[in-house]
C-alpha positions in Angstrom: 66.7 -47.7 124.7 64.3 -49.8 126.8 60.8 -51.1 126.4 58.5 -52.3 129.1 56.4 -55.3 128.5 54.2 -57.6 130.5 56.7 -60.4 129.9 59.7 -58.5 131.2 59.8 -55.3 133.3 62.6 -53.8 131.2 63.7 -54.8 127.7 67.1 -53.7 126.5 67.2 -52.8 122.8 70.6 -51.1 122.9 72.8 -54.1 122.3 73.3 -53.0 118.7 73.7 -54.7 115.3 75.2 -57.9 116.7 72.1 -58.7 118.8 69.9 -57.8 115.9 71.8 -60.0 113.4 71.6 -62.9 115.9 67.8 -62.5 116.2 67.2 -62.6 112.4 69.7 -65.5 111.9 67.6 -67.3 114.5 64.4 -66.5 112.6 66.0 -67.7 109.3 66.7 -71.1 110.8 63.4 -71.4 112.6 61.1 -70.2 109.9 62.5 -71.0 106.5 63.0 -74.8 106.7 59.3 -75.4 107.4 58.1 -72.7 104.9 60.4 -74.0 102.2 59.2 -77.6 102.9 55.6 -76.5 102.5 56.2 -74.9 99.1 58.5 -77.7 97.9 55.7 -80.2 98.6 53.1 -77.9 97.0 55.2 -77.5 93.8 55.8 -81.2 93.5 52.1 -81.8 93.7 51.2 -79.2 91.1 53.8 -80.3 88.6 53.8 -84.1 89.0 51.2 -84.2 86.3 54.2 -83.9 83.9 55.3 -87.4 84.9 51.8 -88.8 85.2 51.3 -87.7 81.6 53.7 -90.3 80.3 51.1 -92.9 81.0 47.7 -91.4 81.7 47.2 -89.8 78.3 47.2 -93.3 76.8 45.2 -94.9 79.6 42.4 -92.2 79.4 42.6 -91.5 75.7 43.5 -87.9 76.1 45.4 -85.6 73.7 48.5 -83.4 74.1 46.2 -80.3 73.8 44.0 -81.6 76.7 47.0 -82.2 78.8 48.4 -78.7 78.2 45.0 -77.1 78.9 44.6 -79.1 82.1 48.1 -78.3 83.3 47.3 -74.6 82.8 43.8 -74.8 84.4 45.5 -75.2 87.7 46.5 -71.5 87.5 42.9 -70.4 86.8 41.9 -71.7 90.2 45.1 -70.4 91.7 44.6 -66.8 90.4 41.0 -66.7 91.4 41.5 -67.6 95.0 44.9 -66.3 96.0 43.6 -62.8 97.0 40.6 -64.1 99.0 43.0 -66.6 100.7 45.3 -63.8 101.8 42.5 -61.7 103.1 41.4 -64.7 105.2 44.9 -65.2 106.4 45.0 -61.6 107.7 41.9 -62.4 109.7 42.5 -65.9 111.1 46.3 -66.2 111.0 48.8 -68.2 109.0 48.5 -71.4 111.0 44.8 -72.0 110.4 45.1 -70.8 106.8 48.0 -73.2 105.9 46.2 -76.1 107.7 43.2 -75.5 105.5 45.3 -75.3 102.4 47.2 -78.5 103.1 44.1 -80.5 103.9 42.3 -79.4 100.7 45.3 -79.9 98.4 45.8 -83.5 99.8 42.1 -84.2 98.9 42.5 -82.8 95.4 45.7 -84.8 94.8 43.8 -87.9 95.7 41.0 -86.7 93.4 43.4 -86.6 90.5 44.2 -90.3 91.2 40.5 -91.0 90.6 40.1 -89.0 87.4 38.5 -90.9 84.5 38.5 -88.5 81.5 38.9 -85.0 80.2 36.3 -83.3 82.4 37.4 -84.8 85.7 41.0 -84.0 84.8 40.1 -80.3 84.2 38.0 -80.2 87.4 40.6 -81.7 89.7 43.4 -79.5 88.3 41.2 -76.4 88.8 40.4 -77.5 92.4 44.0 -78.3 93.2 44.9 -74.7 92.0 42.1 -73.2 94.1 43.2 -75.2 97.2 46.9 -74.3 96.9 46.1 -70.7 95.9 46.9 -69.0 99.2 50.2 -70.7 99.9 52.7 -68.6 97.9 51.2 -65.2 98.7 50.4 -66.4 102.2 54.0 -67.2 103.0 55.2 -63.9 101.6 52.5 -62.1 103.7 53.5 -64.2 106.8 57.1 -63.1 106.4 56.0 -59.5 106.7 54.7 -60.3 110.2 58.2 -61.4 111.2 60.9 -59.7 109.1 61.3 -56.0 108.3 61.8 -54.8 104.8 65.5 -54.2 105.3 66.1 -57.9 106.0 63.4 -59.6 104.0 65.3 -60.0 100.7 67.4 -62.8 102.0 64.4 -64.6 103.4 62.5 -64.2 100.1 65.4 -65.3 98.0 65.8 -68.4 100.1 62.1 -69.1 99.8 62.2 -68.8 95.9 64.9 -71.4 95.9 62.2 -73.9 96.9 61.1 -74.0 93.2 64.2 -75.6 91.7 64.6 -77.7 94.8 61.2 -79.1 94.2 62.4 -80.1 90.7 65.5 -81.8 92.1 63.4 -83.8 94.6 60.2 -84.3 92.6 61.8 -85.8 89.4 63.5 -88.8 91.0 60.6 -89.3 93.5 58.0 -89.3 90.8 60.1 -91.5 88.5 60.6 -94.0 91.3 56.9 -94.2 92.2 55.9 -94.8 88.6 58.7 -97.3 88.0 57.9 -99.5 91.0 54.1 -99.1 91.7 52.5 -99.9 88.3 49.9 -102.7 88.8 50.1 -102.7 92.6 46.6 -103.4 93.9 45.4 -103.2 90.3 46.2 -99.5 89.9 48.1 -97.8 87.2 51.4 -96.2 88.3 50.1 -92.6 87.7 47.3 -93.2 90.1 49.8 -94.2 92.7 51.8 -91.1 92.0 48.9 -88.8 92.8 48.0 -90.9 95.9 51.4 -91.2 97.4 52.4 -87.6 96.7 49.2 -86.5 98.3 50.3 -87.9 101.7 53.1 -85.4 102.6 50.7 -82.4 103.0 48.6 -84.5 105.4 51.7 -85.3 107.5 52.7 -81.6 107.4 49.4 -80.7 109.1 50.8 -82.1 112.3 54.2 -80.3 111.8 52.5 -77.0 111.2 50.2 -77.5 114.3 53.3 -78.0 116.4 55.9 -75.6 114.9 54.2 -72.7 113.2 53.2 -69.6 115.2 51.2 -66.7 113.8 53.4 -63.9 115.2 56.7 -63.4 117.1 54.8 -62.8 120.3 53.3 -66.3 120.1 56.6 -68.1 119.5 57.9 -69.8 122.7 61.4 -70.1 121.2 61.9 -66.3 121.2 62.9 -64.4 124.3 61.0 -61.3 125.3 64.0 -59.2 124.3 64.1 -60.9 120.9 60.4 -60.3 120.4 60.9 -56.6 121.3 63.7 -56.2 118.7 61.5 -57.7 116.0 58.5 -55.6 117.0 60.6 -52.4 117.1 61.8 -53.0 113.5 58.3 -53.9 112.2 56.9 -50.8 113.9 59.6 -48.7 112.1 58.4 -50.2 108.8 54.8 -49.3 109.5 55.8 -45.7 110.5 57.8 -45.3 107.3 54.9 -46.5 105.1 52.8 -43.9 103.4 49.3 -45.0 102.6 49.1 -44.9 98.8 46.9 -47.9 98.0 44.1 -45.8 96.6 46.3 -44.6 93.7 48.9 -47.3 93.3 47.0 -49.3 90.7 46.3 -46.2 88.6 49.8 -45.0 88.9 51.1 -48.4 87.7 48.7 -48.5 84.7 49.9 -45.1 83.6 53.5 -46.2 83.5 54.9 -47.7 80.3 57.5 -49.4 82.5 54.8 -51.4 84.1 53.9 -53.0 80.7 57.5 -53.7 79.8 58.0 -55.4 83.2 54.8 -57.4 82.7 56.1 -58.7 79.4 59.1 -60.3 81.0 57.0 -61.6 83.9 54.7 -63.4 81.5 57.6 -65.0 79.6 59.4 -66.0 82.8 56.4 -67.8 84.3 55.6 -69.4 81.0 59.1 -70.8 80.8 59.1 -72.0 84.4 55.8 -73.8 84.2 56.6 -75.5 80.9 60.0 -76.7 82.2 58.1 -78.6 84.9 55.2 -79.8 82.7 57.1 -80.9 79.6 60.6 -81.9 80.8 59.7 -85.6 81.4 58.1 -85.8 77.9 61.2 -84.2 76.3 63.5 -86.7 77.9 61.1 -89.6 77.0 61.0 -88.5 73.3 64.8 -88.9 73.1 64.2 -92.7 73.4 64.6 -93.1 77.1 61.6 -95.1 78.4 62.7 -96.2 81.9 60.7 -94.0 84.3 63.3 -94.1 87.0 66.0 -93.0 84.6 63.8 -90.2 83.3 63.2 -89.1 86.9 66.9 -89.0 87.7 67.8 -87.1 84.5 65.0 -84.6 85.1 66.7 -83.5 88.3 69.8 -82.3 86.6 68.3 -79.1 85.0 66.9 -78.1 88.4 70.2 -78.6 90.1 71.7 -76.3 87.5 68.8 -73.9 88.0 69.3 -73.8 91.7 73.1 -73.1 91.4 72.7 -70.4 88.8 69.8 -68.8 90.6 72.1 -68.3 93.6 75.2 -67.1 91.9 73.4 -64.8 89.4 71.4 -63.2 92.3 74.6 -62.8 94.3 76.5 -61.2 91.3 73.5 -59.0 90.6 73.5 -57.8 94.3 77.2 -57.2 94.3 77.1 -55.2 91.0 73.8 -53.5 92.0 72.6 -54.2 88.5 69.3 -56.0 87.6 68.3 -55.3 84.0 71.1 -57.0 82.1 71.3 -59.9 84.6 67.6 -60.6 84.0 67.8 -60.1 80.2 70.9 -62.2 79.6 69.5 -65.0 81.7 66.3 -64.8 79.7 68.4 -65.1 76.5 70.1 -68.1 77.8 66.8 -69.8 78.5 65.7 -68.9 74.9 68.8 -70.5 73.5 68.1 -73.7 75.5 64.5 -73.9 74.3 65.6 -73.2 70.7 68.4 -75.8 70.9 66.1 -78.6 72.0 64.6 -79.4 68.6 68.1 -79.5 67.1 69.3 -82.2 69.5 66.1 -84.1 70.1 67.5 -87.4 69.0 70.4 -87.3 71.3 69.6 -87.9 75.0 72.8 -86.4 76.4 72.6 -83.2 74.3 68.9 -82.8 75.1 69.7 -82.9 78.8 72.4 -80.3 78.2 69.9 -78.1 76.4 67.4 -78.5 79.3 70.1 -77.6 81.7 70.7 -74.3 79.8 67.0 -73.7 79.7 66.4 -74.2 83.4 69.6 -72.4 84.4 68.5 -69.3 82.4 64.9 -69.4 83.6 65.7 -69.6 87.3 68.7 -67.3 87.1 66.4 -64.5 85.8 64.1 -64.7 88.7 66.0 -62.9 91.4 67.1 -59.9 89.3 63.7 -59.6 87.6 61.6 -59.5 90.7 63.9 -56.9 92.2 63.1 -54.6 89.3 59.5 -53.4 89.8 60.4 -51.6 93.1 63.3 -49.9 91.2 61.3 -48.8 88.1 57.9 -48.0 89.5 57.3 -44.9 91.7 56.5 -45.3 95.4 52.9 -44.6 94.6 52.8 -47.2 91.8 55.0 -49.9 93.4 52.5 -51.4 95.9 49.8 -52.0 93.3 52.2 -52.5 90.4 54.0 -55.4 91.9 50.8 -57.2 92.7 49.5 -56.5 89.2 52.6 -57.7 87.5 52.5 -60.9 89.6 48.9 -61.6 88.7 49.2 -60.8 85.0 52.4 -62.8 84.8 50.4 -65.7 85.9 48.7 -65.6 82.5 52.0 -67.1 81.2 51.4 -70.2 83.3 47.7 -70.3 82.6 47.7 -70.1 78.8 51.1 -71.3 77.6 50.9 -75.0 78.5 47.7 -75.2 76.4 49.3 -73.4 73.5 52.4 -75.7 73.7 50.1 -78.8 73.9 48.1 -77.6 70.9 51.3 -76.9 68.9 52.7 -80.3 69.8 49.5 -82.1 68.7 49.0 -80.1 65.5 52.6 -80.5 64.3 53.2 -84.0 65.7 56.5 -82.7 67.2 57.7 -80.9 70.3 59.7 -78.5 68.2 57.0 -75.9 67.6 56.2 -75.5 71.3 59.9 -75.2 72.1 60.4 -72.5 69.4 57.3 -70.7 70.8 58.8 -70.6 74.3 62.2 -69.5 72.9 60.5 -66.6 71.1 58.5 -65.7 74.2 61.8 -65.5 76.3 63.4 -63.3 73.6 60.4 -61.0 73.7 60.6 -60.9 77.5 64.4 -60.2 77.5 63.8 -57.4 74.9 61.2 -55.7 77.1 63.6 -55.8 80.0 66.3 -54.2 77.9 63.9 -51.6 76.5 62.8 -50.4 79.9 66.3 -49.0 80.4 66.1 -47.1 77.2 62.7 -45.7 78.0 63.6 -44.2 81.4 66.1 -44.4 84.2 65.3 -46.4 87.3 63.8 -44.3 90.1 65.9 -45.9 92.9 69.7 -45.6 93.2 70.3 -49.3 92.5 71.5 -49.6 88.9 69.0 -51.6 87.0 
């Protein structure tokens, strides 16, 4: 098979699977390091408030409840602006969209360094969420311009690994900044934390300008034949897609499976966000006060999360089974949360419990996010997956405030940890229940 283009008179597409695999391997190495770096930096900047909390609550006279609400307010801005941002990306391209996002979130990070009380804390957290809103869905949309559905799972899984990697890097980095910068130029260490960690997105502006290209046809590092292979596969995707957007949301809302999946989505994002926001405090409450030590220890749960995320996803793919992989991982996270109050006086055992919590939370991600397309009909899947993702964000929006209120009311971290354990058990139960309610639509065993 040949294709004629203006770049080359005749493009040979008959080289077979070997040539195709080489093209997508090239894409993997060219696209994913930069996209992952963008999201790692973004996740560090949204979650570094968990480290800053160790000092700024005292300095500004704020409560645990205020901290939790402010941590969650980020997701209010995020949820409000992620769809408009993606619509803009479709019009002006990923390059301009990501540049706008990085410039705005750098400004908002610096704004957090200048906060003076409760209202300014809430405001800058909301604006940070609004400025970062388009990055996650934007990267997923961007990948659809480059990678066909049949090959996208590997790219998406690698991208999702950015979240635990952000924890591995962000903990020691934040601990080091707060350990060494307190009092420099008369500023508290937490102000330096927001200022310094707001610099990387500014530097990445220049990297994106040089290395990011909106479409395969714009990429100078692809040959005409490689571009033709990608465009052929993407065209096949478009031809196979039936337009069902007008009924996809309605179809999803009529399916009991949609609500069961949403239950686990809420629990999973609640556990993820609270691991990031409260982990430094949990370690600090065991009696460890050195900020650098807290930073180093905080990386261990995320290392475990990264490893378990990879191996559980791999085992789930090999067995073609999703439901029990997601549910049992959720139960493991619940066990970790429930164990934390029992070992709160022991630093080593607390870190072990945090490792179990993070490992279970991140391990559940791959199998769970593979389930909506299995359990929802073709008509319901398009709208259903978007709805589940949006509603699951409520877990990140509301739960940090609930945990903060429980911590303040009971004067202990235990109540919030038991709440998160219960939430993960409920989530795991909904995943198990979906199998009893009905069989998956696709052939993959859920």
